[in-house]
C-alpha positions in Angstrom: 0.0 0.0 0.0 3.0 2.3 0.1 3.0 5.2 2.5 0.6 6.3 5.2 -2.1 8.9 4.4 -2.8 9.4 8.1 -0.5 9.1 11.1 -1.4 9.3 14.8 1.7 9.8 16.9 1.3 9.3 20.7 -2.1 10.8 20.8 -3.7 11.5 24.2 -7.1 13.0 24.6 -8.8 13.9 27.9 -12.2 15.3 28.6 -11.8 17.0 31.9 -10.1 14.5 34.2 -11.1 11.5 32.1 -8.4 10.3 29.7 -10.2 8.7 26.7 -7.1 8.1 24.5 -3.9 7.0 26.2 -1.1 7.2 23.6 -2.4 6.1 20.3 0.1 5.2 17.6 -1.6 4.4 14.3 -0.7 4.6 10.6 -3.5 4.4 8.0 -2.1 3.6 4.5 -3.4 5.0 1.3 -6.5 3.0 0.2 -6.5 0.9 3.4 -9.8 -0.1 5.0 -9.6 -0.1 8.8 -12.4 -1.1 11.2 -12.4 0.1 14.8 -14.2 -2.1 17.2 -14.5 -2.1 21.0 -16.8 -1.5 23.9 -18.6 1.8 24.4 -16.3 4.5 25.8 -13.1 2.8 24.5 -12.2 5.8 22.3 -13.2 4.7 18.8 -15.3 7.7 17.9 -12.8 10.1 19.5 -10.1 8.8 17.1 -12.1 9.8 14.0 -13.5 13.0 15.5 -9.9 14.1 16.1 -9.1 13.5 12.4 -12.2 15.4 11.3 -11.0 18.3 13.6 -14.2 18.1 15.7 -11.9 17.6 18.7 -8.3 18.6 19.4 -5.8 16.2 21.0 -4.6 16.9 24.4 -1.1 16.0 23.2 0.5 14.2 20.3 0.7 14.8 16.6 -1.7 13.8 13.7 -0.5 14.1 10.2 -2.5 13.9 7.0 -0.5 13.4 3.8 2.6 14.3 5.7 1.2 17.6 7.0 0.7 18.3 10.6 -3.0 18.7 11.2 -3.1 20.9 14.2 0.1 22.9 13.7 1.6 24.8 10.7 4.9 26.2 9.9 5.4 30.0 10.2 8.7 31.7 10.1 10.6 28.4 10.5 8.7 27.4 13.6 5.5 25.5 14.3 2.5 27.5 15.5 -1.2 26.5 16.1 -3.0 25.9 12.8 -5.3 28.6 11.6 -8.7 28.0 10.1 -7.3 28.2 6.5 -4.8 25.4 7.2 -7.4 23.2 8.9 -9.8 23.8 6.0 -7.2 22.7 3.4 -6.4 19.5 5.2 -10.1 18.8 6.1 -10.8 18.9 2.3 -9.1 15.5 2.1 -11.3 14.0 4.7 -15.0 13.0 4.5 -17.2 11.8 7.3 -20.5 10.1 7.5 -22.3 10.4 10.9 -24.8 8.3 12.7 -27.6 10.7 12.3 -27.2 11.9 8.7 -27.0 15.7 9.4 -28.8 16.7 6.3 -30.3 20.1 5.8 -34.1 19.5 6.0 -35.0 22.6 3.9 -32.9 21.5 0.9 -33.6 18.7 -1.6 -31.1 15.9 -1.5 -29.5 17.2 -4.7 -29.0 20.6 -3.0 -27.6 19.0 0.1 -25.0 17.3 -2.1 -24.2 20.5 -4.1 -23.7 22.8 -1.1 -20.2 22.2 0.0 -18.5 22.0 -3.4 -20.3 25.1 -4.5 -19.6 27.2 -1.3 -16.3 25.8 0.0 -14.5 24.9 -3.2 -16.2 27.5 -5.4 -16.9 25.0 -8.2 -19.0 25.8 -11.2 -22.7 25.2 -10.2 -23.6 23.4 -13.5 -20.6 21.0 -13.1 -21.4 20.4 -9.5 -25.1 19.6 -10.3 -24.0 17.0 -12.9 -21.5 15.5 -10.4 -24.1 15.4 -7.6 -26.7 13.7 -9.9 -24.1 11.1 -10.9 -23.1 10.6 -7.2 -26.7 10.1 -6.1 -27.1 7.6 -8.9 -24.0 5.8 -7.6 -25.7 5.3 -4.2 -29.0 4.2 -5.9 -30.9 7.5 -5.5 -30.8 8.9 -8.9 -34.6 8.9 -9.2 -35.1 10.9 -5.9 -32.9 14.0 -6.5 -35.7 16.5 -6.0 -37.1 14.9 -2.8 -36.4 16.4 0.7 -34.9 14.4 3.6 -38.2 14.1 5.3 -39.5 12.1 2.3 -36.8 9.4 2.6 -36.2 6.4 4.8 -33.3 6.3 7.2 -31.3 4.1 4.9 -31.9 6.5 2.0 -30.8 9.5 4.2 -27.6 7.7 5.1 -26.9 7.0 1.4 -27.4 10.8 0.7 -25.0 11.6 3.5 -22.4 9.3 1.8 -23.0 10.9 -1.6 -22.6 14.3 0.0 -19.2 13.3 1.6 -18.0 11.8 -1.7 -18.7 15.1 -3.5 -15.6 16.6 -1.9 -13.4 13.8 -3.4 -11.8 12.8 0.0 -8.7 10.8 0.3 -10.0 9.4 3.6 -13.6 8.5 4.5 -14.7 8.1 8.1 -17.8 6.2 9.0 -19.1 6.6 12.6 -21.5 3.7 13.4 -23.5 4.6 10.3 -26.0 1.8 10.8 -26.7 2.2 14.5 -29.6 4.6 14.0 -31.2 2.6 11.3 -34.0 0.0 11.5 -32.6 -3.5 11.1 -34.2 -4.0 7.6 -32.4 -0.9 6.3 -28.9 -1.8 7.5 -28.1 -4.0 4.5 -28.7 -1.3 1.9 -26.2 1.0 3.6 -23.6 -1.6 4.1 -23.9 -2.6 0.4 -23.0 1.0 -0.6 -20.0 1.1 1.7 -18.9 -2.3 0.3 -19.1 -1.0 -3.3 -17.0 2.0 -2.3 -14.4 -0.2 -0.6 -14.1 -2.3 -3.8 -13.0 0.8 -5.8 -9.8 0.8 -3.6 -9.2 4.5 -4.1 -9.9 6.0 -0.7 -8.7 5.0 2.7 -11.7 4.2 4.9 -11.9 4.1 8.7 -15.1 2.5 10.0 -16.3 2.5 13.6 -18.7 -0.4 13.6 -20.4 -3.1 15.6 -21.2 -5.1 12.5 -18.6 -7.8 12.9 -19.5 -9.8 9.9 -19.2 -6.7 7.8 -15.8 -5.8 9.3 -14.6 -9.3 8.5 -15.7 -8.9 4.9 -14.6 -5.4 4.2 -11.6 -4.5 6.3 -7.9 -4.9 5.5 -7.2 -4.5 9.2 -9.2 -4.5 12.5 -8.3 -2.6 15.6 -9.7 -3.5 19.0 -9.8 -0.6 21.3 -10.2 -0.9 25.1 -9.9 1.8 27.7 -8.2 4.2 25.4 -5.5 1.9 23.9 -5.2 -0.3 20.9 -5.2 -3.6 22.6 -5.1 -5.9 19.6 -4.8 -5.3 15.8 -4.3 -7.3 12.7 -6.0 -9.1 9.8 -9.8 -9.4 10.3 -9.6 -13.2 10.5 -7.0 -13.1 13.3 -8.9 -10.5 15.3 -12.5 -11.6 14.8 -12.1 -15.3 14.3 -9.0 -16.1 16.4 -8.8 -13.4 19.1 -5.8 -13.6 21.4 -6.5 -11.4 24.4 -9.1 -12.3 27.1 -10.7 -8.9 26.8 -11.3 -9.3 23.0 -12.6 -12.8 23.4 -15.0 -11.5 26.1 -16.1 -8.6 24.0 -16.8 -10.8 20.9 -18.6 -13.4 22.9 -20.9 -10.8 24.5 -21.5 -9.3 21.1 -22.3 -12.7 19.6 -24.7 -13.7 22.4 -26.6 -10.4 22.0 -27.3 -10.9 18.3 
């Protein structure tokens, strides 16, 4: 896979007196698909929120494409990144949230067109064509003039994916994207992600509780527990032949609850 597109170097993150991440070292390679699993509160979502600049690390360095995310060089020394620097790097990262975050007063086509038109100042006609194509890609080409309220949860989540893809990210982040969906809608969303993964172009980081899906899609699975990466490796090694007692316990509880 060559070189890393993202690097976490000794990342610590605390909320008040609670340390959520305790020295994370993680390289994500170009085009790699990484699944993050672990119990609630283990730090999975915090890892991707830091990359999306929704949270700032307490200490440590995150690099995207070799560029320091939270610091920039000025007069031969590193200073805190300004909004322009953050915006430039953030342009390489897309994120799909649990709860869609669509604008209810806009059609799904308008939702997809907004960021490229406003943030990247692209030509509106070209953006419209691209958005139509992207919505067709996620199976919603016949619904471009509908509003979010007229869609099912699975359809809204697919719109959210199309919207993120409009920015042509190098890394896509998925935060438990099926957790808010009715069970019968989960499959359609996972199928879209599976198709995206097959293209091989983007790195993808997925926080997920869908173990069979992680086994199928991921190049690597990381098990987080109490703010550290306790076990990582090939999906078969982690999900079928877990080594640590904690991972075995986590997977057995997950299996018994299905």
